[in-house]
N, C-alpha and C positions, 0 to 999 in steps of 0.2 A: 504494500500500500504506500502510495506517495503522499506525503504531507504537503499541504499548501502553506505559504508563509504565514497566513493568519493563524492557522492551527499551531504552527511552531511557536510563534510569538506568544500565543495564549498559554500554551503548555509551559514555556519558560517562565512567564509571569506568574502562573499559579504555583509552580515549583518554588519560586522565590518566596511567594506568600506563605506557602506551607512551612518553609524553613524559618521564616521570620516569626510566625506564630509559635512554632516550637512543638506543637502537639505531636507531630510525626517524626521528630528528631531522635536519633539514637547514635551517640558518639559522633562520628563523621559521616554517617549515612542517614537515610530515612528508615523509619520502622516499616515493617512488612505491609501493613494495610494502606500505605500511602497511595498506591496505584488505584485502589478502589475509590479513595477520596478524590483523586485527580479525575477519575472517570465521572463522578457525580458533578464535580465543578465544571468540567468541559461540556457536559450534557446541557447545562443551563445556558451557556453562551453559544455553543455550536451544536444545536440539537440535530441538525441534518447530517452532521459528519458521522454520527453513529460510531464514535470511537469507544473502544472497550479497553479495559485495563490490560487484558491479555487477548490477543497478541499485539494490538495496535500501539498502545502507549509504551508497553514494555519494549517492543522492537525499536521504537523511535528513540528510546533512551540507550539502546545498545546493550541491553541485558542479555 
């Protein structure tokens, strides 16, 4: 799946927000459930993108 620039920018913005809030932080990484939270956040602003934590978001992050 190819991401468009708007999706990339939104993903990065939300990851920074998650980090700044601190709820999903664990040492130098994110806690396990952060992908599901990103999925919920992205669904609100990009509903037609139909992005899922696995495989879409996970593959975009290079996991």
